GUKE-732783 format. One record per residue: x, z, y of N, C-alpha, C in turn; residue in three letters; residue number from 1; chain. Coordinates in steps of 0.2 Angstrom, whole numbers. Example, Ala and Ser with C-alpha at 12.3 -4.5 7.8 and 13.67 -1.06 7.14 Angstrom:
<nodes>
NODE   n.east    n.up   n.north   ca.east   ca.up   ca.north   c.east    c.up   c.north   code   pos   unit
NODE       66      39       -28        62      39        -22       66      39       -16    ala     1      A
NODE       64      35       -11        68      36         -5       64      39         0    ser     2      A
</nodes>
This chain:
<nodes>
NODE   n.east    n.up   n.north   ca.east   ca.up   ca.north   c.east    c.up   c.north   code   pos   unit
NODE       55     119       -23        54     113        -20       53     114       -13    met     1      A
NODE       56     109        -8        55     109         -2       50     106         2    asp     2      A
NODE       48     108         7        42     105         10       40      97        10    lys     3      A
NODE       47      93        11        46      86         11       45      83         5    ser     4      A
NODE       48      87        -1        48      83         -8       41      85       -10    ala     5      A
NODE       37      90        -9        31      92        -11       26      87        -8    leu     6      A
NODE       27      86        -1        23      80          2       23      75        -1    cys     7      A
NODE       29      73        -3        29      65         -6       26      66       -14    val     8      A
NODE       27      71       -17        25      72        -23       17      71       -22    leu     9      A
NODE       15      75       -18         6      75        -17        5      70       -15    leu    10      A
NODE        6      66       -10         6      58        -10        6      53       -15    phe    11      A
NODE        9      55       -20        11      49        -26        5      51       -31    met    12      A
NODE        2      58       -32        -3      61        -34      -10      58       -32    ile    13      A
NODE      -10      58       -26       -16      55        -25      -17      48       -24    ile    14      A
NODE      -13      45       -22       -12      37        -24      -15      35       -32    gln    15      A
NODE      -12      40       -37       -14      38        -42      -22      40       -44    leu    16      A
NODE      -24      44       -41       -29      47        -43      -38      45       -40    ala    17      A
NODE      -36      42       -32       -41      40        -30      -44      33       -30    ile    18      A
NODE      -50      32       -29       -52      25        -32      -47      18       -29    pro    19      A
NODE      -49      13       -31       -45       8        -29      -46       7       -22    ala    20      A
NODE      -52       8       -20       -52       4        -12      -49      10        -8    ser    21      A
NODE      -48      16        -9       -44      20         -6      -45      22         1    leu    22      A
NODE      -53      20         2       -58      22          8      -65      22         7    ser    23      A
NODE      -69      24        10       -75      27         12      -78      20        15    gly    24      A
NODE      -75      16        16       -79      10         21      -80       6        17    val    25      A
NODE      -83       1        18       -86      -5         14      -80     -10        14    asp    26      A
NODE      -79     -14         9       -74     -20         10      -77     -26        16    pro    27      A
NODE      -73     -29        17       -74     -36         21      -74     -40        17    thr    28      A
NODE      -79     -44        17       -80     -50         13      -81     -56        17    ile    29      A
NODE      -80     -62        16       -80     -67         19      -81     -74        13    phe    30      A
NODE      -88     -77        13       -90     -81          8      -91     -87        14    cys    31      A
NODE      -87     -93        12       -86     -99         17      -93    -101        18    ser    32      A
NODE      -95    -101        26      -101    -105         26     -102    -112        25    pro    33      A
NODE      -96    -114        26       -94    -122         25      -94    -125        19    thr    34      A
NODE      -93    -120        13       -90    -121          6      -97    -123         2    ala    35      A
NODE      -97    -126        -3      -101    -128         -7     -102    -122       -12    arg    36      A
NODE     -109    -119       -14      -109    -116        -21     -108    -118       -28    asn    37      A
NODE     -104    -115       -30      -103    -117        -37     -108    -116       -42    tyr    38      A
NODE     -109    -120       -49      -114    -119        -53     -112    -113       -57    thr    39      A
NODE     -117    -109       -59      -116    -103        -63     -114    -107       -72    pro    40      A
NODE     -109    -104       -73      -107    -105        -80     -104    -112       -81    lys    41      A
NODE     -101    -114       -75       -98    -120        -75      -91    -120       -77    ser    42      A
NODE      -87    -125       -78       -80    -125        -78      -77    -121       -72    gln    43      A
NODE      -79    -123       -67       -77    -119        -60      -77    -112       -61    phe    44      A
NODE      -84    -110       -63       -84    -102        -64      -79    -100       -69    glu    45      A
NODE      -79    -103       -75       -74    -100        -81      -67    -100       -78    asn    46      A
NODE      -65    -105       -74       -58    -106        -71      -58    -100       -66    asn    47      A
NODE      -62     -99       -62       -62     -93        -57      -62     -85       -61    leu    48      A
NODE      -64     -85       -67       -65     -78        -69      -57     -77       -73    lys    49      A
NODE      -54     -84       -76       -47     -83        -78      -42     -81       -72    gln    50      A
NODE      -43     -84       -67       -40     -82        -60      -39     -77       -60    leu    51      A
NODE      -46     -72       -59       -46     -65        -56      -42     -62       -61    phe    52      A
NODE      -42     -63       -68       -39     -60        -74      -31     -60       -73    glu    53      A
NODE      -29     -66       -68       -23     -67        -69      -21     -63       -63    ser    54      A
NODE      -23     -62       -57       -21     -60        -51      -23     -51       -52    leu    55      A
NODE      -27     -50       -57       -28     -43        -57      -21     -39       -61    ser    56      A
NODE      -18     -43       -66       -13     -43        -72       -6     -44       -69    ser    57      A
NODE       -7     -49       -63         0     -51        -61        2     -47       -56    asn    58      A
NODE        0     -48       -50         1     -45        -43        5     -39       -43    thr    59      A
NODE        2     -34       -46         7     -28        -46       13     -28       -48    ser    60      A
NODE       14     -32       -53        20     -34        -57       27     -38       -54    ile    61      A
NODE       22     -41       -47        26     -47        -44       29     -44       -36    ser    62      A
NODE       29     -38       -36        31     -35        -30       25     -34       -25    gly    63      A
NODE       18     -34       -27        13     -34        -22        9     -41       -19    gly    64      A
NODE       12     -47       -24        10     -53        -19       11     -58       -25    phe    65      A
NODE        5     -61       -25         4     -66        -31       -1     -72       -29    tyr    66      A
NODE        4     -78       -31        -2     -85        -30       -3     -88       -39    asn    67      A
NODE       -8     -91       -39        -9     -96        -46      -13     -99       -44    thr    68      A
NODE      -13    -103       -50       -19    -109        -48      -21    -109       -56    thr    69      A
NODE      -28    -112       -57       -31    -111        -65      -34    -119       -64    ile    70      A
NODE      -35    -123       -69       -38    -128        -70      -37    -135       -69    gly    71      A
NODE      -39    -141       -67       -37    -146        -66      -43    -150       -63    asn    72      A
NODE      -41    -154       -58       -46    -158        -55      -50    -156       -51    asn    73      A
NODE      -56    -158       -51       -62    -154        -47      -64    -149       -47    thr    74      A
NODE      -60    -145       -54       -64    -137        -57      -56    -133       -55    asp    75      A
NODE      -51    -135       -51       -46    -132        -51      -47    -126       -45    arg    76      A
NODE      -43    -121       -47       -45    -114        -42      -40    -111       -40    val    77      A
NODE      -37    -112       -33       -32    -108        -30      -34    -102       -29    tyr    78      A
NODE      -29     -97       -31       -29     -89        -29      -24     -85       -27    gly    79      A
NODE      -24     -80       -22       -19     -77        -20      -22     -69       -20    gln    80      A
NODE      -17     -65       -21       -18     -58        -18      -13     -54       -16    ala    81      A
NODE      -13     -50       -12        -8     -47         -9      -10     -39        -6    leu    82      A
NODE       -6     -34        -9        -8     -27         -9       -2     -24        -3    cys    83      A
NODE       -5     -20         0        -2     -17          7        6     -14         3    arg    84      A
NODE       10     -16         7        16     -13          5       19      -6         3    gly    85      A
NODE       14      -2         6        17       5          4       12       8        -1    asp    86      A
NODE       10       5        -6         5       7        -11        9       6       -18    val    87      A
NODE        9       9       -22        11       8        -30       10       4       -33    asn    88      A
NODE       12       2       -40         9      -3        -44        1      -1       -47    ser    89      A
NODE        2       4       -48        -6       6        -53      -11       6       -46    thr    90      A
NODE       -9       8       -39       -16       5        -35      -16       0       -35    val    91      A
NODE      -10      -5       -34       -11     -11        -32      -16     -15       -37    cys    92      A
NODE      -14     -14       -45       -18     -16        -49      -24     -14       -49    arg    93      A
NODE      -27      -8       -48       -32      -7        -48      -38      -9       -43    asn    94      A
NODE      -34      -9       -35       -37     -12        -31      -38     -21       -31    cys    95      A
NODE      -33     -24       -34       -34     -31        -33      -40     -33       -40    val    96      A
NODE      -41     -28       -46       -46     -28        -50      -53     -27       -48    tyr    97      A
NODE      -53     -22       -43       -60     -19        -40      -63     -27       -34    glu    98      A
NODE      -56     -27       -30       -59     -34        -25      -62     -39       -29    ala    99      A
NODE      -58     -40       -34       -59     -48        -39      -67     -48       -41    ser   100      A
NODE      -69     -41       -44       -75     -40        -46      -80     -40       -41    gln   101      A
NODE      -78     -36       -35       -83     -37        -30      -85     -45       -26    glu   102      A
NODE      -79     -47       -26       -79     -54        -23      -83     -60       -28    leu   103      A
NODE      -83     -59       -33       -86     -61        -40      -94     -61       -38    phe   104      A
NODE      -95     -56       -37      -103     -53        -37     -105     -54       -31    lys   105      A
NODE     -101     -54       -24      -104     -55        -19     -104     -62       -16    ser   106      A
NODE     -100     -66       -20       -99     -73        -17     -102     -78       -22    cys   107      A
NODE     -104     -84       -23      -105     -89        -27     -103     -96       -24    asn   108      A
NODE      -98     -95       -18       -95    -102        -14      -89    -102       -18    thr   109      A
NODE      -87    -109       -17       -80    -111        -19      -74    -110       -16    asn   110      A
NODE      -76    -105       -11       -70    -103         -5      -72     -97        -3    asp   111      A
NODE      -69     -92        -5       -72     -83         -1      -64     -80        -2    ala   112      A
NODE      -65     -74         1       -59     -70          2      -62     -62         4    met   113      A
NODE      -57     -57         1       -61     -50          2      -55     -46         4    ile   114      A
NODE      -57     -41        11       -51     -37         12      -53     -32        10    trp   115      A
NODE      -49     -26         5       -49     -19          6      -45     -16        10    tyr   116      A
NODE      -44      -7        11       -40      -6         14      -33      -7        12    glu   117      A
NODE      -31      -8         5       -24      -9          3      -25     -14        -1    val   118      A
NODE      -29     -21        -2       -28     -26         -5      -32     -32        -2    cys   119      A
NODE      -30     -39        -2       -34     -42         -1      -34     -48        -8    gln   120      A
NODE      -40     -51        -8       -40     -57        -13      -42     -63       -11    val   121      A
NODE      -40     -70       -12       -44     -75         -9      -44     -80       -15    arg   122      A
NODE      -47     -85       -15       -48     -90        -20      -52     -96       -15    tyr   123      A
NODE      -50    -102       -18       -52    -108        -15      -51    -114       -18    ser   124      A
NODE      -57    -119       -19       -57    -125        -21      -50    -128       -19    phe   125      A
NODE      -47    -128       -12       -43    -132        -11      -35    -129       -10    gln   126      A
NODE      -30    -131        -9       -25    -129        -10      -22    -127        -3    met   127      A
NODE      -21    -118        -2       -20    -116          5      -12    -111         4    phe   128      A
NODE       -9    -111         0        -3    -108         -1        2    -111         4    phe   129      A
NODE        5    -108         8        12    -109         13        7    -111        20    ser   130      A
NODE        2    -111        18        -2    -115         26       -5    -108        30    leu   131      A
NODE       -4    -110        36        -5    -103         40      -11    -106        45    met   132      A
NODE      -17    -102        43       -23    -105         48      -26     -97        50    val   133      A
NODE      -26     -96        55       -28     -90         58      -35     -90        59    tyr   134      A
NODE      -39     -85        56       -46     -84         59      -47     -75        57    val   135      A
NODE      -48     -73        63       -49     -65         63      -55     -62        61    gly   136      A
NODE      -53     -58        57       -62     -53         55      -60     -47        55    asn   137      A
NODE      -67     -43        57       -65     -36         60      -68     -31        56    tyr   138      A
NODE      -64     -28        51       -67     -22         47      -71     -16        49    pro   139      A
NODE      -77     -15        48       -81      -9         51      -77      -1        51    lys   140      A
NODE      -75       0        56       -72       7         56      -73      13        60    gln   141      A
NODE      -75      18        59       -77      23         64      -72      25        69    asp   142      A
NODE      -66      25        69       -61      26         74      -62      21        80    ser   143      A
NODE      -64      14        77       -65       9         84      -71      12        88    gln   144      A
NODE      -74      15        85       -82      19         90      -79      25        96    glu   145      A
NODE      -71      27        92       -70      34         98      -66      32       103    lys   146      A
NODE      -68      32       110       -62      29        116      -58      34       118    arg   147      A
NODE      -51      32       118       -46      37        123      -48      39       130    val   148      A
NODE      -46      45       131       -48      47        137      -44      44       143    ser   149      A
NODE      -38      40       142       -32      38        148      -32      31       144    asn   150      A
NODE      -36      26       145       -35      20        140      -30      15       143    pro   151      A
NODE      -28      15       150       -22      11        152      -15      13       150    asp   152      A
NODE      -13      20       150        -9      23        148       -8      22       139    ser   153      A
NODE      -13      22       136       -13      22        130      -10      15       127    phe   154      A
NODE      -15      11       131       -13       4        129       -6       1       130    ser   155      A
NODE       -3       4       136         5       2        136        8       3       130    his   156      A
NODE        6       9       128        11      13        122        9       9       117    val   157      A
NODE        2       8       116         0       4        109        3      -3       109    leu   158      A
NODE        3      -6       114         6     -13        115       15     -13       113    ile   159      A
NODE       17      -9       113        25      -7        113       26      -7       105    tyr   160      A
NODE       22      -2       103        22      -1         97       21      -7        92    leu   161      A
NODE       16     -11        94        13     -17         89       19     -21        90    met   162      A
NODE       21     -23        96        25     -29         98       32     -28        93    lys   163      A
NODE       35     -21        93        40     -21         90       39     -22        83    asn   164      A
NODE       33     -18        80        32     -19         73       31     -26        71    leu   165      A
NODE       28     -31        75        27     -38         72       34     -42        72    ser   166      A
NODE       40     -39        76        45     -43         75       48     -41        68    asp   167      A
NODE       47     -33        66        50     -31         61       47     -34        55    glu   168      A
NODE       41     -33        56        36     -38         49       39     -45        48    ala   169      A
NODE       40     -49        53        41     -56         52       48     -58        51    ala   170      A
NODE       53     -53        55        59     -57         55       65     -52        52    phe   171      A
NODE       63     -46        49        67     -41         45       68     -43        36    asn   172      A
NODE       70     -47        34        70     -49         27       68     -43        22    pro   173      A
NODE       71     -37        22        71     -32         20       65     -29        19    ser   174      A
NODE       60     -30        25        53     -27         25       48     -31        21    lys   175      A
NODE       49     -39        19        44     -42         15       39     -43        16    his   176      A
NODE       40     -44        25        34     -46         30       28     -39        28    met   177      A
NODE       32     -34        29        26     -28         30       30     -22        33    phe   178      A
NODE       27     -19        39        31     -15         43       25     -10        46    ala   179      A
NODE       28      -3        46        23       3         49       28       6        53    thr   180      A
NODE       25       9        57        28      12         63       24      19        67    gly   181      A
NODE       27      22        69        22      26         74       25      28        81    glu   182      A
NODE       22      29        85        25      31         92       22      37        95    val   183      A
NODE       25      41        99        22      46        103       18      45       109    lys   184      A
NODE       13      49       110         8      46        116        8      53       119    phe   185      A
NODE       11      51       126        13      57        130       13      64       128    leu   186      A
NODE       19      64       123        21      69        120       17      73       116    gly   187      A
NODE       12      72       115         5      77        111        3      73       107    lys   188      A
NODE        1      67       104        -1      64         99        3      57        97    lys   189      A
NODE        2      56        91         5      48         89        1      45        87    asn   190      A
NODE        3      38        89        -1      33         88        2      28        82    ile   191      A
NODE       -2      27        76         3      24         71        0      17        69    tyr   192      A
NODE        4      14        67         3       5         67        6       3        60    gly   193      A
NODE        3      -4        59         3      -7         53        3     -15        53    leu   194      A
NODE        8     -18        51         6     -25         51        9     -28        45    gln   195      A
NODE        6     -33        42         8     -38         37        6     -44        37    gln   196      A
NODE        9     -50        33         9     -57         33       10     -56        24    cys   197      A
NODE        5     -62        22         7     -66         15       14     -69        16    thr   198      A
NODE       17     -67         9        23     -69         10       24     -78         7    arg   199      A
NODE       20     -81         8        21     -88          7       21     -93        13    asp   200      A
NODE       21     -89        19        22     -93         25       29     -90        27    ile   201      A
NODE       30     -94        34        37     -93         35       39     -86        40    ser   202      A
NODE       43     -87        42        45     -81         47       41     -82        53    glu   203      A
NODE       41     -88        56        40     -90         62       31     -90        62    ser   204      A
NODE       29     -91        56        20     -93         55       19     -84        55    asn   205      A
NODE       22     -82        52        20     -76         52       20     -72        59    cys   206      A
NODE       24     -72        63        24     -70         71       19     -74        72    lys   207      A
NODE       18     -79        73        11     -83         76        6     -79        74    thr   208      A
NODE        5     -78        66        -1     -76         65       -3     -69        67    cys   209      A
NODE        3     -64        67         2     -57         70        0     -57        78    leu   210      A
NODE        4     -63        82         2     -63         89       -4     -65        89    val   211      A
NODE       -8     -69        86       -14     -70         87      -20     -62        85    ser   212      A
NODE      -19     -60        80       -22     -56         77      -22     -49        82    ala   213      A
NODE      -15     -48        84       -14     -43         91      -18     -45        97    leu   214      A
NODE      -19     -51        98       -23     -54        103      -32     -51       104    gly   215      A
NODE      -33     -54        97       -38     -50         95      -41     -43        94    asp   216      A
NODE      -35     -39        92       -34     -33         93      -36     -31        99    leu   217      A
NODE      -32     -33       105       -32     -29        113      -39     -31       115    trp   218      A
NODE      -42     -35       112       -49     -36        115      -55     -32       113    val   219      A
NODE      -52     -31       106       -59     -27        102      -58     -18       103    cys   220      A
NODE      -51     -18       103       -49     -10        102      -44      -8       107    cys   221      A
NODE      -40     -11       110       -35      -6        116      -37       0       118    ser   222      A
NODE      -45       1       119       -45       8        122      -50      12       118    ser   223      A
NODE      -48      10       111       -50      15        105      -46      19       101    ser   224      A
NODE      -48      24        97       -44      28         93      -41      24        87    gln   225      A
NODE      -42      18        85       -41      14         80      -44       8        80    gly   226      A
NODE      -43       2        77       -45      -4         75      -40      -8        70    gly   227      A
NODE      -44     -13        68       -39     -18         64      -42     -24        64    ala   228      A
NODE      -38     -29        63       -41     -35         63      -36     -39        56    val   229      A
NODE      -41     -42        52       -39     -45         46      -41     -53        46    val   230      A
NODE      -34     -56        42       -34     -63         42      -33     -65        34    gly   231      A
NODE      -32     -73        34       -29     -74         27      -24     -74        25    gly   232      A
NODE      -18     -73        32       -11     -73         31      -10     -68        34    asn   233      A
NODE      -12     -63        39       -10     -57         41      -15     -52        43    cys   234      A
NODE      -13     -46        44       -17     -39         45      -13     -35        50    asn   235      A
NODE      -18     -32        54       -15     -27         59      -19     -21        60    val   236      A
NODE      -15     -16        62       -20     -10         62      -16      -4        66    arg   237      A
NODE      -20       0        70       -19       5         71      -22      11        71    phe   238      A
NODE      -21      18        70       -24      23         70      -21      29        74    glu   239      A
NODE      -26      35        76       -22      41         79      -22      46        73    met   240      A
NODE      -21      43        67       -19      47         61      -15      43        57    phe   241      A
NODE      -11      47        54        -8      43         47      -11      41        41    arg   242      A
NODE      -10      34        41       -15      30         36      -11      27        30    phe   243      A
NODE       -5      27        31         2      25         27        5      30        24    phe   244      A
NODE        9      29        19        16      31         16       21      33        22    asp   245      A
NODE       22      40        23        27      39         29       34      38        27    asp   246      A
NODE       35      38        21        41      35         18       44      27        21    met   247      A
NODE       38      25        22        39      17         26       39      16        32    ser   248      A
NODE       38      22        36        38      21         43       43      22        47    ser   249      A
NODE       42      18        53        48      19         59       46      23        62    ser   250      A
NODE       50      28        67        50      31         73       51      26        80    leu   251      A
NODE       47      23        83        47      19         89       48      24        95    ile   252      A
NODE       52      23       100        53      27        104       51      23       110    ile   253      A
NODE       45      26       114        42      23        120       48      25       126    tyr   254      A
NODE       49      19       129        54      21        136       49      22       141    pro   255      A
NODE       48      29       143        43      30        148       45      27       155    tyr   256      A
NODE       52      30       155        56      27        161       57      20       165    phe   257      A
NODE       54      16       159        54       9        161       47       5       161    glu   258      A
NODE       46      -1       165        39      -4        165       38      -7       158    glu   259      A
NODE       31      -5       154        29      -6        149       28     -14       148    pro   260      A
NODE       28     -18       152        29     -26        153       36     -30       152    trp   261      A
</nodes>
């Protein structure tokens, strides 16, 4: 077996074996501060439990993205789950299940969301499918605390990479609103980037969401060795190490002979 085939095999084995969160960091949880608390053992809570079961069972067999609704009238619950585009169905299913359990344990509001490294789960008492409303959240990451030694050059290359990926994620139908890529930085190290949108929004709304998230990313992390911004409809992340399946990645060539702007 050649080296490349062995690497692919090892990656698949690791995906099947490690926990659903695929990360040592805690999940990012949003319990809406403006939402009402639901009553324990109410019909809304029963519908929410059914919703989580449906998301856990169906997301992985629906291409990693699934919307559903349970209940009627004021007890109706809308739910959505999204898995990262490079994970297999087993990892997707396990992550959505774990995220659903953690969200149920952590929030008793009628509107909440959770982000793990490879999946996200959201529910609400009101319909949110196909609606793009950007609110960025910042997962805790160790790499965000580490600074690069030459931030000006680094930020130019990072911006070039992430702008290319935002176009690919939003406007390349074959990518299903998911794009990863890497670019060499000063010929020594690589910068790795990932962007993804929920597939219920339009291409233009995906692009708008990613641009907003990237704006927040530049503010928090453009001179860091890594960073991420997550939202209800889109996520962006970069690192100085490969954190995704390299089979999904594009090599971006930075034109050092041109102005980066």
